[in-house]
TORDO-212583 format. One record per residue (C-alpha): x, y, z. Coordinates in steps of 0.02 Angstrom, whole numbers, padded with zeros to 5 digits, always signed. Each point is the difference from the previous one (the first is absolute). Example, Ala and Ser with C-alpha at 12.3 -4.5 7.8 and 13.67 -1.06 7.14 Angstrom:
BEGIN
+00615-00225+00390+00069+00172-00033
***
This chain:
BEGIN
+00000+00000+00000+00070+00169-00054-00074+00154+00083+00005+00152-00114-00113+00113+00106-00136-00017+00130-00129-00042-00135+00109-00088-00129+00071-00172+00039+00066-00124-00128-00022-00185+00046+00155-00110-00016-00084-00113-00129+00000+00144-00127+00189+00021+00009+00103-00132-00090+00172-00016+00081+00133-00119-00068+00178-00027+00054+00128-00005-00140+00189-00002-00011+00083+00170+00009+00103+00065-00145+00175+00071+00010+00152-00041+00104-00014-00102+00159+00114-00149-00014-00055-00180+00008-00148+00038+00114-00090+00101-00134-00027-00158-00105-00078-00098+00143-00113+00117+00097-00156+00089-00064+00007+00164+00096-00071+00121-00128-00188+00031-00001-00114+00022-00152-00161+00085+00052-00148+00009-00120-00160+00095+00037-00144+00000-00125-00085+00169+00014-00159-00046-00094-00031-00162+00098+00035+00081+00169-00123+00060+00131+00067+00178-00008-00130+00139-00017-00034+00056-00179+00083+00169+00034+00167-00086+00038-00016-00117-00149-00030+00143-00122+00144+00103+00066+00121-00148+00001-00043-00049-00178+00029+00180-00058+00174+00003+00077+00140-00005-00129+00117-00106+00102+00113-00138-00063-00052-00117+00142-00181-00004-00063-00028-00110-00153-00128+00031-00137-00109-00136+00077-00013+00099+00161+00121-00105+00104+00126+00081+00117+00164-00098-00003+00130+00034+00134+00166-00091+00017+00087+00019+00168+00177-00065+00016+00087+00136+00100+00021-00103+00159+00083-00168+00035-00152-00081+00081-00164-00048-00079-00100+00073+00144+00080+00173-00015-00028-00001-00188-00182-00049+00025-00027+00145+00121+00087+00118-00122-00110-00056-00146-00160+00022+00103+00058+00171+00058+00033+00053-00180-00172-00063-00054-00079+00099+00142+00094+00157-00054-00059-00017-00181-00181-00019+00055+00012+00141+00127+00076+00117-00129-00163+00004-00099-00107+00039+00153+00087+00167+00027-00087+00132-00107+00114+00106-00109+00006+00186+00040-00078+00105-00136+00122+00122-00078-00047+00182+00014+00041+00102-00154+00109+00151+00041+00066+00146-00101+00180+00060+00001+00031+00156+00104+00040+00169-00079+00178-00014+00065+00022-00172-00077-00064+00063-00168+00118+00151+00008+00151-00109+00044-00039-00121-00142-00014+00141-00127+00159+00083+00066+00098-00162-00017-00068-00024-00177+00052+00177-00047+00173-00025+00075+00022-00164-00095-00059+00083-00161+00127+00140+00022+00140-00127+00030-00042-00093-00159-00018+00161-00100+00175+00054+00056+00073-00158-00079-00059+00044-00176+00121+00059-00132-00001+00187-00021-00038+00058-00177+00096+00162-00038-00081+00031-00172
***
């Protein structure tokens, strides 16, 4: 069971966790012990509220497949248990990220001083470039 908030709880049966062998260096032990964790969570088949499902499916994140499945591979730690906790924590963070509403941007205008400084710098640059031209004495 993964608790996202007071109202949203994901049952363990909806999260597919498999232990696999880690990649990379690690000596002889890496070929024998499956410490990495592959976590798969199907958004559409889950018991999440529709609001969460819609927001998750709209996310343009590499961990979410076209089929609506979140895939997380955790292999940072040396033990399977730590990697499992890490994968669940990352899943929780992805789901929580969509529940926070984005702040609406307020349109603002540049100040008079900012406009004046911009035009002054343009004029100065123009003068510098004009001074590089060849002088025609005809």
